[in-house]
C-alpha positions, 0 to 999 in steps of 0.5 A: 510469511504473511503480508502487512496491511492484510490482517484486518481485525475489524468487522466492517459492518457493511449493513449496520453502518447504513443505519444512522441510529446504529451509527450514532450509538457506536459514535456515542459509545464510551468505548469508541476510538478514533484514528487521526490522519494528518496530511497522510500521516498517522499518530504514534506514541513517542516511546519505543517500540512505536505504537499507534495512538487511538483516541477517545471522545474525551480527547476529541470533545468537539468532533461530530459524527458527520466529520468521521469515517466508520472503520469497523467494530471489534468485539468491544468497540468501534473505530472511526477515522478523522482527518486532522483538518476537521479539528481546530488549531488548539485541538491539533496542538494538543494531539501533537503533544500526545505523540508524533505524526509518522508516515505509515509507509516508513514504519509499517514494517515495525508495527503489528499486522492488525494495527497496520491494516487499520491504519492503512484503511484509515489512511486510504479512506481519508485520502479518498475523501480529500481527493473527491470533494467535488462531483465528477459529473457536474462539479458540485460539492460532494457530501459524506454519506454511508458512514464515510463509505460513499459520497453523494453530489449535493446538486439535486439535479445530479445526486451522483454517487461516488464510492472509494476507489482502489487502483489495481496494480500488478507486481511480478516476480519474473524468473528464468532458468538461464543458459548456465543452468542457474535459476534467476529472477528479474529485479529493477530499480527507479532512479529516485529510490534509495541507493541500491534498492532493487524490487520486482517489476510492477505497473497499473492495470489498463482498462479492458485488460486482464491481470495476466495481460497486464503482467505480460505487458508491463514486463515487456514495457519496463524490461524488454523481457517477453514473459508468459505463464503469469500465475497469481500468488497473493494481494496486498492493500497499498494505500500509498496513496490508493492501490491494491497490489496483485502479486504474480510470478511469470516465466521469461522467454528471453534473457536480454534486458532492454530498459531504454523504452521505459523509466527504469534506471536499471534491471538485472537478473539475480540468483538465489545465492545473490539474493541471500546477500542482499542487505535487508536494511535500507542504509546508505551504501555506495552506488555502482554502475549497474546499467549493463546486463550482468549475471554477476552483480556485486551483491554487497551493493544491493538492498532488499525492498522494504519488509512491509511490501509484497515485493519483499514477500515475492522475492523472499518466497522465490528465494526460499523456493516457495513460489515459481517453477524453478 
């Protein structure tokens, strides 16, 4: 198994992109391609299967280098991201005729890994620019520099530099060998999720906290379960809107769930046999009352988290006995 959004095919050219002359040559190359972001969505073809649309300069005749973000370079071409609000109305209408705007979060699982990584990077950087227009120190306007990988305050008395941020979040597969001799993992759901979906627990890392400490704290806060032996498994970029998910396993010390102190609607223990009966596709299903602690949920009523997520990766790897102690 491999995680979506992780197989970046581009060289980010960290040193070269600081040269304005080099950057201009890449921007003016006839092979340069551009990835458009419109209100957080990506541009895709209308045909099936869905494929992202990368546009050339002829299709975007009025754009400037200062409005673009350099993403990286393949063997033959450079790619840039651009926010659709940099385009005029007519240009935007023409783009809508070429394809359709789709949420990467909704269709990330059905495109190839390389494209998903490029689109995630483009989406993440455009979001960062939109949310960091002004200096956090003095309030003056920030200006795009370093090919879009930094912003600098326009106030000459400040000149504060800001760099793209990523919020670290831990996400954990908590397991336990239960008293009946069956290994189970702990999954939960929030009330606003699609009906029946259960996922691994997750939460943001606090300042001054190690990743392992965050795992233990979040599990206790969300489920009342005391856990230990947090072990790192894998990570995944998650630009929805600006996170990196750090995947762990952990072992539960106790078994009784208590969700009264946090925002989970439900949390349950699931065996591997029960996980095997989870519905892979998020479809409308009849909901059931799952507020009570139980070892025997009705498996036909449960849905796996989306295939593009590290949650799906962790659950599947544990089900297949590829991770964890039990």
